[in-house]
C-alpha positions as CSV (number, residue, x, y, z in Angstrom):
1,M,9.0,39.0,-6.4
2,N,6.4,40.0,-3.9
3,R,8.7,39.2,-0.9
4,R,6.3,40.7,1.6
5,M,3.5,38.3,0.5
6,V,5.7,35.3,0.7
7,L,6.7,36.2,4.2
8,Y,3.3,36.9,5.2
9,M,2.1,33.4,4.0
10,V,4.9,31.8,5.6
11,G,4.1,33.6,9.0
12,S,0.4,32.3,8.5
13,V,1.6,28.9,8.3
14,I,3.7,29.0,11.4
15,K,0.7,30.4,13.3
16,I,-1.6,27.6,12.0
17,E,1.3,25.1,13.2
18,A,1.1,26.6,16.6
19,L,-2.8,25.8,16.7
20,L,-2.2,22.3,15.4
21,M,0.4,21.6,18.3
22,L,-2.8,22.2,20.7
23,L,-3.8,18.6,19.8
24,P,-0.5,16.8,21.0
25,L,-0.7,19.3,24.0
26,I,-4.2,17.8,25.0
27,V,-3.0,14.3,24.5
28,S,0.1,15.0,26.7
29,L,-2.3,16.4,29.4
30,I,-4.7,13.5,29.1
31,Y,-1.9,11.0,29.8
32,S,-0.3,13.2,32.6
33,E,2.9,13.8,30.8
34,K,3.9,17.1,32.3
35,A,7.5,17.4,30.4
36,S,5.7,16.7,27.1
37,A,3.0,19.4,27.7
38,V,5.4,21.9,28.8
39,S,7.7,21.5,25.7
40,F,4.6,21.7,23.4
41,L,3.6,25.0,25.5
42,I,6.9,26.4,24.8
43,S,6.9,25.3,21.3
44,I,3.3,27.0,20.7
45,A,4.7,30.2,22.3
46,I,7.7,30.4,20.0
47,A,5.7,29.7,16.9
48,L,3.1,32.3,17.7
49,V,5.7,34.9,18.4
50,I,7.5,34.3,14.9
51,G,4.2,33.9,13.1
52,F,2.7,37.2,14.5
53,A,5.8,39.0,13.9
54,M,5.9,38.0,10.0
55,T,2.3,38.7,9.6
56,L,1.9,42.1,11.6
57,I,5.4,43.6,10.6
58,V,5.5,42.4,7.1
59,K,2.2,43.7,5.7
60,P,2.0,43.0,2.0
61,G,1.1,45.9,-0.3
62,S,-0.2,43.5,-3.1
63,K,-1.6,40.1,-2.3
64,V,-1.0,38.8,-5.9
65,I,0.7,35.6,-6.1
66,Y,2.4,34.5,-9.4
67,A,4.2,31.2,-10.1
68,K,7.3,32.7,-8.5
69,E,5.8,33.4,-5.3
70,G,4.0,30.1,-5.3
71,F,7.0,28.0,-5.4
72,V,9.0,30.0,-3.1
73,T,6.2,30.2,-0.5
74,V,5.7,26.4,-0.6
75,A,9.4,25.9,-0.3
76,L,9.9,28.3,2.7
77,S,6.6,27.1,4.4
78,W,7.6,23.5,4.4
79,L,11.2,24.5,5.7
80,F,9.9,26.6,8.5
81,L,7.1,24.1,9.4
82,S,9.8,21.6,10.0
83,L,12.1,23.7,11.9
84,V,9.3,24.9,14.4
85,G,7.9,21.3,14.4
86,S,11.2,19.8,15.7
87,L,11.2,22.1,18.7
88,P,8.9,19.9,20.9
89,F,11.2,16.9,20.5
90,V,14.3,19.0,21.4
91,I,12.9,20.9,24.3
92,S,11.4,17.7,26.0
93,G,14.6,16.0,25.7
94,E,13.1,13.0,23.9
95,I,15.1,13.7,20.8
96,P,18.1,15.9,22.3
97,S,19.9,16.3,19.1
98,F,18.6,19.0,16.9
99,V,19.8,17.4,13.6
100,D,18.1,14.1,14.7
101,A,14.8,16.0,15.7
102,L,14.8,17.8,12.3
103,F,15.3,14.6,10.4
104,E,12.3,13.1,12.3
105,T,10.1,16.1,11.7
106,V,11.1,16.6,8.2
107,S,10.3,12.7,7.7
108,G,7.2,13.3,9.3
109,F,5.8,16.2,7.3
110,T,6.9,14.8,4.2
111,T,5.2,11.5,4.9
112,T,8.4,9.6,4.5
113,G,8.5,7.7,7.9
114,A,12.1,7.1,8.1
115,S,13.1,7.2,11.7
116,I,16.2,7.6,13.9
117,L,14.5,6.3,17.0
118,T,15.8,3.0,18.2
119,D,13.2,2.7,21.0
120,I,10.0,4.0,19.9
121,E,7.8,2.7,22.6
122,A,10.0,4.7,25.2
123,M,8.5,7.9,23.7
124,S,5.5,9.6,25.5
125,K,2.2,9.4,24.0
126,G,2.1,13.2,23.2
127,M,5.2,12.9,21.2
128,L,4.2,9.9,19.4
129,F,0.9,11.5,18.6
130,W,2.6,14.8,17.2
131,R,5.0,12.4,15.3
132,S,2.2,10.8,13.5
133,F,0.1,13.9,13.1
134,T,2.7,15.5,11.2
135,H,2.0,12.8,8.5
136,W,-1.6,13.8,8.4
137,V,-0.9,17.5,8.2
138,G,1.6,16.9,5.3
139,G,-0.3,14.3,3.5
140,M,-2.7,16.6,1.8
141,G,-0.4,19.7,2.0
142,V,-0.3,22.4,4.6
143,L,-0.7,25.2,1.9
144,V,-4.0,23.3,0.7
145,F,-5.1,23.5,4.5
146,V,-4.3,27.1,4.7
147,M,-6.3,27.8,1.4
148,A,-9.3,25.6,2.8
149,I,-9.7,27.7,6.0
150,I,-8.8,31.3,5.0
151,P,-9.9,33.4,2.3
152,S,-7.9,33.0,-0.9
153,F,-5.6,36.1,-1.3
154,S,-6.0,36.0,-5.1
155,D,-7.2,34.1,-8.3
156,R,-3.5,33.3,-8.9
157,S,-3.4,31.1,-5.6
158,I,-3.6,28.2,-8.2
159,H,0.4,28.6,-8.2
160,L,0.4,27.5,-4.4
161,L,-1.7,24.3,-5.2
162,C,0.5,23.5,-8.4
163,A,3.7,24.0,-6.3
164,E,2.5,21.6,-3.5
165,V,0.1,19.0,-4.8
166,P,2.1,16.2,-6.4
167,G,1.5,15.1,-10.0
168,P,2.3,16.5,-13.4
169,V,-1.0,18.4,-13.9
170,V,-2.9,20.1,-11.1
171,G,-6.2,21.8,-11.8
172,K,-9.4,23.0,-9.9
173,L,-12.4,20.7,-9.1
174,V,-14.5,23.7,-9.0
175,P,-14.1,27.3,-10.3
176,K,-13.2,28.7,-6.9
177,L,-9.8,27.4,-5.7
178,R,-11.0,27.6,-2.0
179,Q,-13.7,25.4,-2.7
180,T,-11.3,23.0,-4.4
181,A,-9.1,23.0,-1.4
182,R,-12.0,22.3,1.1
183,I,-13.4,19.4,-1.0
184,L,-10.1,17.8,-1.0
185,Y,-9.9,18.1,2.8
186,I,-13.4,17.0,3.4
187,I,-12.7,13.9,1.4
188,Y,-9.4,13.4,3.3
189,I,-11.0,13.9,6.7
190,A,-14.0,11.4,5.9
191,L,-11.7,8.7,4.7
192,T,-9.5,9.1,7.9
193,L,-12.6,8.9,10.0
194,I,-13.9,5.9,8.3
195,E,-10.5,4.2,8.8
196,I,-10.6,5.0,12.6
197,I,-14.1,3.4,13.1
198,L,-13.1,0.2,11.2
199,L,-9.9,-0.1,13.4
200,L,-11.9,0.5,16.3
201,I,-14.2,-2.4,15.2
202,G,-11.3,-4.6,15.1
203,K,-10.5,-3.9,18.6
204,M,-7.6,-1.7,18.1
205,P,-7.3,0.9,21.0
206,L,-8.5,4.5,20.4
207,Y,-5.1,6.0,20.5
208,D,-3.4,3.5,18.4
209,S,-6.4,3.7,15.7
210,I,-6.1,7.6,15.4
211,V,-2.3,7.5,14.9
212,H,-2.4,4.7,12.5
213,A,-5.1,6.3,10.5
214,F,-3.0,9.5,10.5
215,G,0.0,7.5,9.2
216,T,-2.1,5.5,6.6
217,A,-3.9,8.8,5.4
218,G,-0.8,10.7,4.9
219,T,0.9,7.6,3.5
220,G,3.6,8.2,6.1
221,G,4.1,5.0,8.2
222,F,5.3,6.3,11.4
223,G,4.6,3.5,13.9
224,I,4.1,3.4,17.6
225,K,5.4,-0.2,18.1
226,G,8.8,-1.6,17.5
227,D,7.3,-4.1,14.9
228,S,5.4,-1.3,13.1
229,I,2.0,-3.2,12.5
230,G,3.2,-6.8,13.0
231,S,1.7,-7.2,16.4
232,Y,-1.9,-6.4,15.3
233,N,-4.3,-9.1,14.0
234,S,-5.1,-10.0,10.4
235,Y,-8.2,-8.0,10.2
236,L,-6.4,-4.7,11.2
237,Q,-3.7,-5.4,8.8
238,W,-6.1,-5.9,6.1
239,I,-7.9,-2.8,6.8
240,I,-4.7,-0.8,6.8
241,T,-3.8,-2.5,3.5
242,V,-7.1,-1.4,1.9
243,F,-6.7,2.2,3.2
244,M,-3.3,2.5,2.2
245,L,-4.3,1.7,-1.4
246,L,-7.3,4.0,-1.3
247,F,-5.1,7.2,-0.2
248,G,-3.0,6.2,-3.0
249,V,-5.7,7.1,-5.6
250,N,-5.9,10.5,-7.1
251,F,-8.5,12.3,-4.7
252,N,-10.3,13.9,-8.0
253,L,-11.5,10.5,-8.6
254,Y,-13.3,10.3,-5.2
255,Y,-14.9,13.7,-6.0
256,F,-16.3,12.4,-9.4
257,I,-17.6,9.3,-7.6
258,I,-19.5,11.6,-5.1
259,M,-20.9,13.7,-7.7
260,G,-22.3,10.4,-9.4
261,K,-19.8,10.5,-12.4
262,I,-18.7,6.9,-11.6
263,K,-18.0,6.0,-15.2
264,T,-15.7,9.1,-15.5
265,A,-13.7,8.0,-12.4
266,L,-13.7,4.2,-13.6
267,K,-12.2,5.3,-17.0
268,S,-9.0,6.6,-15.3
269,T,-6.1,5.1,-17.1
270,E,-3.8,5.9,-14.1
271,L,-6.3,4.2,-11.8
272,W,-6.2,0.9,-13.9
273,V,-2.6,0.8,-14.2
274,Y,-2.2,1.5,-10.4
275,L,-4.3,-1.4,-9.6
276,G,-2.8,-3.6,-12.2
277,L,0.8,-2.9,-10.5
278,V,-0.6,-3.8,-7.2
279,M,-2.3,-7.0,-8.2
280,G,0.4,-8.1,-10.4
281,S,3.1,-7.4,-7.8
282,T,1.1,-8.9,-5.0
283,A,0.6,-12.2,-7.0
284,L,4.3,-12.6,-7.9
285,I,5.5,-11.8,-4.5
286,T,3.1,-14.2,-2.7
287,I,4.3,-17.1,-5.0
288,N,7.8,-16.2,-4.1
289,I,7.8,-15.9,-0.5
290,L,5.5,-19.1,0.1
291,P,8.3,-21.1,1.6
292,F,8.7,-18.3,4.3
293,F,5.1,-18.6,5.7
294,E,3.0,-21.4,7.0
295,S,0.1,-20.8,4.5
296,F,-1.0,-19.4,1.3
297,S,-3.4,-16.9,3.0
298,S,-0.4,-15.8,5.2
299,S,1.9,-15.1,2.3
300,L,-0.9,-13.3,0.4
301,K,-1.6,-11.1,3.4
302,H,2.1,-10.1,4.0
303,A,2.7,-9.5,0.1
304,A,-0.4,-7.4,-0.3
305,F,0.3,-5.4,2.7
306,Q,4.1,-4.9,1.6
307,V,3.0,-4.0,-1.9
308,A,0.4,-1.5,-0.8
309,S,2.9,0.1,1.7
310,I,5.7,0.5,-0.8
311,I,3.7,1.7,-3.9
312,T,1.8,4.0,-1.8
313,T,5.1,5.3,-0.1
314,T,3.5,4.5,3.4
315,G,6.4,2.5,4.9
316,Y,4.3,0.4,7.4
317,A,5.6,-3.1,7.7
318,T,4.0,-6.5,9.1
319,T,7.3,-8.4,8.7
320,D,10.9,-8.1,7.8
321,F,10.7,-7.9,4.1
322,D,14.6,-7.4,3.9
323,K,14.8,-11.1,4.6
324,W,12.5,-12.0,1.5
325,P,14.0,-13.3,-1.6
326,V,15.9,-11.1,-4.1
327,F,13.1,-11.3,-6.6
328,S,10.7,-10.0,-4.3
329,K,13.0,-7.2,-2.9
330,T,13.6,-6.2,-6.6
331,I,9.9,-5.9,-7.2
332,L,9.5,-3.7,-4.1
333,L,12.5,-1.6,-5.0
334,L,10.9,-0.9,-8.5
335,L,7.6,0.1,-6.8
336,M,9.5,2.5,-4.6
337,F,10.3,4.7,-7.6
338,I,7.0,4.4,-9.3
339,G,4.9,5.3,-6.4
340,A,1.2,6.2,-6.2
341,C,-1.3,8.2,-8.3
342,A,-0.9,12.0,-8.9
343,G,-3.2,13.9,-6.8
344,S,-2.8,11.5,-3.9
345,T,-0.9,11.6,-0.7
346,G,1.6,9.3,-1.9
347,G,5.0,10.1,-3.1
348,G,7.4,8.6,-5.8
349,I,7.7,9.7,-9.5
350,K,3.9,9.0,-9.8
351,V,1.9,6.5,-12.1
352,S,0.8,9.0,-14.4
353,R,4.3,10.2,-15.4
354,V,5.4,6.6,-16.0
355,V,2.5,5.9,-18.3
356,M,3.0,9.1,-20.2
357,L,6.9,8.4,-20.7
358,I,6.1,4.9,-21.9
359,K,3.4,6.1,-24.4
360,N,5.9,8.9,-25.4
361,C,8.7,6.2,-25.9
362,K,6.3,4.3,-28.1
363,R,5.4,7.4,-30.1
364,E,9.1,8.2,-30.8
365,L,9.4,4.4,-31.9
366,Q,6.6,4.8,-34.3
367,R,8.2,8.0,-35.7
368,M,11.4,6.3,-36.5
369,L,9.6,3.5,-38.3
370,H,7.1,6.0,-40.1
371,P,8.8,9.5,-40.2
372,R,5.8,11.1,-41.9
373,S,3.0,9.6,-39.5
374,V,1.4,12.0,-37.1
375,A,1.3,10.1,-33.7
376,V,-0.2,11.7,-30.6
377,V,0.1,10.8,-27.0
378,R,-3.4,10.4,-25.1
379,F,-3.8,9.9,-21.5
380,E,-7.2,9.8,-19.5
381,G,-8.7,10.1,-23.0
382,K,-7.4,13.4,-23.8
383,R,-4.5,14.5,-26.1
384,V,-1.4,15.2,-24.1
385,D,0.4,18.3,-25.4
386,N,4.2,18.5,-26.1
387,T,4.5,21.0,-23.1
388,T,3.4,18.5,-20.6
389,I,5.3,15.6,-22.3
390,N,8.6,17.9,-22.1
391,A,7.8,18.6,-18.4
392,V,7.4,15.0,-17.6
393,S,10.8,14.1,-19.5
394,S,12.6,17.1,-17.8
395,Y,11.3,16.0,-14.4
396,L,12.6,12.4,-14.9
397,A,16.0,13.8,-16.0
398,I,16.4,16.2,-13.1
399,Y,15.1,13.4,-10.8
400,T,17.7,11.1,-11.9
401,L,20.4,13.7,-11.7
402,F,19.6,14.6,-8.0
403,F,19.1,11.0,-7.1
404,C,22.6,10.1,-8.3
405,L,24.1,13.3,-6.6
406,I,22.7,12.3,-3.2
407,V,23.9,8.8,-3.6
408,F,27.3,10.1,-4.3
409,I,27.2,12.2,-1.1
410,I,25.8,9.4,1.0
411,G,28.7,7.2,-0.2
412,I,30.8,8.8,2.3
413,E,29.2,6.5,4.8
414,N,31.0,3.1,5.3
415,F,28.0,1.1,4.4
416,D,27.1,-1.3,1.5
417,L,25.7,-0.1,-1.6
418,E,22.3,-1.8,-1.1
419,T,22.0,0.3,2.1
420,N,23.1,3.7,0.4
421,I,20.9,3.3,-2.8
422,S,17.9,2.0,-0.9
423,A,18.2,4.7,1.8
424,V,18.2,7.5,-0.8
425,A,15.4,5.9,-2.8
426,A,13.4,5.6,0.4
427,C,13.9,9.2,1.4
428,F,13.9,10.8,-2.0
429,N,10.4,8.9,-2.7
430,N,9.1,9.4,0.8
431,I,8.7,5.9,1.7
432,G,10.9,5.4,5.0
433,P,12.3,1.8,5.2
434,G,14.8,0.5,2.6
435,F,16.9,-2.5,2.7
436,G,20.1,-3.5,4.6
437,R,21.0,-1.2,7.4
438,V,17.7,0.8,6.8
439,G,15.4,-2.2,6.4
440,A,12.0,-2.6,8.0
441,A,13.4,-3.8,11.3
442,M,16.1,-1.2,11.3
443,N,16.4,2.8,11.3
444,Y,18.5,5.7,10.2
445,S,20.3,6.3,13.5
446,E,23.8,5.1,12.3
447,F,24.0,7.8,9.6
448,S,26.3,10.8,10.4
449,G,24.7,14.2,11.0
450,L,25.8,15.3,7.5
451,S,23.9,12.6,5.9
452,K,21.0,13.1,7.8
453,I,20.7,16.6,6.6
454,V,21.3,15.4,3.1
455,L,18.6,12.9,3.6
456,S,16.3,15.5,4.9
457,I,16.9,17.6,2.0
458,A,16.1,14.6,-0.2
459,M,12.7,14.1,1.6
460,L,11.7,17.7,0.9
461,L,12.9,17.5,-2.7
462,G,10.8,14.3,-3.1
463,R,7.6,15.7,-1.4
464,L,7.8,19.1,-3.3
465,E,8.9,17.5,-6.5
466,I,12.2,19.2,-6.6
467,Y,11.3,22.5,-8.6
468,P,10.1,24.7,-5.6
469,I,13.4,24.0,-3.8
470,I,15.5,24.8,-6.7
471,L,13.7,28.0,-7.6
472,T,13.9,29.2,-4.2
473,L,17.6,28.7,-4.1
474,S,18.1,30.5,-7.3
475,P,19.3,34.2,-7.1
476,S,17.2,35.0,-10.3
477,T,13.9,34.0,-8.4
478,W,14.7,36.8,-5.9
479,S,15.5,39.5,-8.3
480,K,13.2,42.5,-8.5
481,K,12.8,42.2,-12.2
């Protein structure tokens, strides 16, 4: 284990976080929020002290990063990112409880969108900006950002990408990893800017447009109003619907389109299954909730928005979907687990894994009927090797185990089963709102400190897809062998 290199990388991340806090500081100064500005200044100073201490004192002898270092670096970076990121909330007194501030910050960086705030509109503009900006930073991945702006430490930095970017398979778009990271961020920034422009065309204020674009791009869903997106006009709601779906697509496909390989992008099995799930779920829910709305168009708008919000794990809402019929809520609950495409900013199990699991089940059934037949699993036009299939199956097994364990721990709360299960599903899959006491019109403030910490861990487990956290906590990972 190259401990010095791990600490050096974590220190670099903390220094970059200090620089990122300059944006909400500027926002606070623009709106003359002195208390908010001071809290950001103090937080920046603390972050710089910690960051420089780790990078100057802990000089790595070797800059090689293997798989072990990659997983640990990502896990520790996200932990420190959340701890330091919660400081402005605590120092300003806007979220005085450190556990609550940590929950809110973890929820932001992991693009979950679960909140403990009971009066969002009472928050300062600077804090609300930082809160939404954490979505944008965490959406594509902070280590991907680090690789995009500073020289790659070694050719093995691919392990950082594999540990942070969600999905069963991660690869380079171009030979150089740093260029791959830059391409991803250029696409990410371009889509964010396009959404901001379209929201401005719909007469959404500039500040509102920026923070909502951050929430959409990172598929996070932190709103700045008590009714989330409900008070905005239909045009704005449709724009956000479309962009939630766009950010739920594998970013590699956008690269193929830019390079003129449109046919390659359109051949993606995962893309068509993703779009099929969206269209099918929207159609079923639209019909089911017709009695709740004055017209078919209104029913379609709300159904499409919530399906896009849930499958991409964004968590925005235009209405209180917790009051919808059980059939519609069941569809939304299933979409919570499926999630968006691999290589997107969305959470959940991922469409690609679900497709692979179904195809593998089909292969096993065929083997039972025809023991001597040779059946293979194909995905995106390529043969999927048994190693990948086993990895997907193992992930599902460990995902289920952790989900049950967290539900068991949260069971100490005196809440109904619907609330507990949906709260864990919403946090573990990085969605935010669930059903019952954590529905679209509710929040997580009623949970105890212990449950908030457990749910914060669930958010990190979901965003990093479990393995980096487990490997970091394993004693064998830190051995010198």
